[in-house]
N, C-alpha and C positions, 0 to 999 in steps of 0.2 A: 923800620920794617913796615910800619903802618903807612908812613908817608910813601913808601915805594908802591904799596898797593893802591893808594889813592891816586897816585900818578898814573897808574895804569888804568884807572876808571873802573876798578872792580870793587864793589862794596864789600866790606869785611864780613857782613852778616849774611850775605847771600849764599844759599845752598841749593844744590840741584834737587828738584822734587823727584821722588822715586817714580820710575815708569810703571804705569798700570797696564796690565794685560787683560783684555776681555776674553772670558771663556767662550769657546765656540758652542753654538746651540747643539743640543743633543739631537742626533739623527735617529729617525724612526727606522728600525730594522726589523726583519722577520723574527729575529731572536727576541727582540724586546716585546713584540706583539704576543709571542707565545707565553710570556709571563703575566699578561694582563688577564685577570679573572673574568670569565664569561658573565655577562649581565643576567641575573636571575629574573624570571617573569614575576610580576607582582602577584601577591596572593589574591584568590578570587574573593570578591566582596560578598557579603551576605545578601542573597536575593531578596527582593521585596515580596510582599504577600501576593501581589498580582502576578509576578513572574512565577512564584511557586504554584499558584492555582493553575496557570497556563500549562506548567509542566505536568501537573497531576492530571489535567484533562487530556493531555496528549498520551498519557499512559493508560487511560481508561479503556477497558476492553468492552466494546459494544456487543452485547449478546443478541442473537437473532430471536425474535419472538417465538415462543413455543405454543403450539396449538393446545388449548385446554378444553375439556368438556364444557358445554354451555351450563350456565347456572341453573337452568330448569332441567328437571328429570322426569316429569310426568306430563303426558299429553292426552287430552280428550278430543276425539275427532268424530265427525259425521261423514260417512261414505255416501256421497251424492249419486254415485253410479247405481246404487241399489234402488233408487227411485224409479229407474227404468222398468223394473219388474214389480213395482209396488211395495218395496220394502224400505225400512229405515234402519240403518246400521249405526251403532255407537261403538267406537273403538277406544280402548284404554291402553295406552303405551306407557310402560314403566321401565326406566333404565335399571339394568341388573349388573352392568359393568360399564367401564368408560366407553366401550365401542359396541355394546350390544344391549338389546332390550327385549322384553316379552310383551306380547300384545294379546289382550282378551277382547273378543268381539261378541256382541249380542245384538240381535235385530228382530224386527217384527214386520210381517207382511200385512199392511193395512188394506190393500186392495189388489186387484189383478188375479191372475190364475192361481197364485199361492196364498190367497187371502186367508187370514186366520192362522197362518203358520209362523214359526219363529226359527231362529238360527243361532247357533253357538259355535265359536271357533277359538283357536289359539295358534299364534305364530311366534317363531323365534326370529329375531332380526339382528343381522350383523352388519355394522357400518364399515365401509372400506376406506383404504388410503388414509388421508388426514382427517376424515370425517369422524365425529364423535356423536354418540347418542344424545339427543334425538335430531341430529342435523346432518344432511349430506347424502352421499350415495350409499346404497345398502343392497343386500340380498336377504331374502327371508324364505322360510319354509314353515308349513303348518298344515292344519286340517280344519275343515269346516263341515258342520252338520246342519241340514235343513230338515225341520220336522213339520210336515204339512198334513192337516186332517183331511180325510177324504169322505165325502158324503155317501158316495156309491161304494158300499162295502164289497160289491162284486168285482171291483177293479183288481185287487189282489187278495181279497178276503179279509183285510184289516182296515181299521179306521185311520191309521196314521202311516203316511209314506215318509221314508227317511231318504234324503239325498245327501250322500257323503262325497267329499272330494279331498284329495291330497294335492297340495299346490306348492309351487316354487315361484317367487316373484323377484323382479329386479326393479328398484324404484329410486326416487330421489325426494327427499323431504327438505323443504325450505323453512327456515325459522327466522322470522322477522319480529324482533321484540318478543312478545308472547304469542304471536299468531303463527299458525303452521299451515303450510300447503303441502300435501302429500300426493304423489302420483306414482303408480306402479302398474306393472303388467307382467304376465307370464302364463305358463300352462298349468292345468290342473287335471288330475285323473279322477273321474267320478263314476259313481254307480248308484243305482236306485234300489232300495230295499224297503222292508217294512219292519215293524217293531218285533216281529216274531222270527226274523231271519238272522238275528245275531248269533243264535246257536246253530244255524245251518247256513253258512255263507254261500252254498251252492244255489240257494234260492234267489240270490241277489241278481239284479239285472245290470250288467256292466254297461257303462255309457262310453268310456274311453276318454280321450284327451279333449279338454274344453278350454277356451281362452278365458282368462280372468283379467279384468281391468278395474283399477281402483282410482278414485278421485276424491280426496278427502280434504276438508277444512277443519281446523281445530284451534284449541287454546292450550298453551303450555304454562306450567307453573312448577 
């Protein structure tokens, strides 16, 4: 039996190797893509200090500057327009509210027609718009009395003549540091009387409307 196989040239121990079959590559289909989970975005890293500061600065709300009353609230001034008629006026302005002030005026006539006389007055001043006392645009109202001695008693029978006026002014006051420049103008209603006519107003000599101009320099503190 063995000899017969050898004669035919077939080795006795030779066996056929099993055939190997390669698996086909998986094909990408729409159904297979549906089963792939979506890729998640990476978690945000912790920002650096500079990035955090930049973020905070972008969130900062910038507030518009708010006008505040000046730090000074008292002004002492000289009214140089009074020099025209021989007088020297000193004004004391005192803030009584953020936008208003009261003014006391005292003066003396050193020369001229009213020489030897003196004057006393009071005004209330209201600052307008964004202006605060004692700076900016204002309106004021007040009264002024001039007391003038008269040598000729035959003028009206008394030694002192009283010149009174009620006035309303519009003006503007500039504050630069502690220095003040004040200019104002307006009408005044005045009349002339004497020391004994306060009990009898009919004896007063009415003057009517008069112009009033103020030009003052001062110091604020």
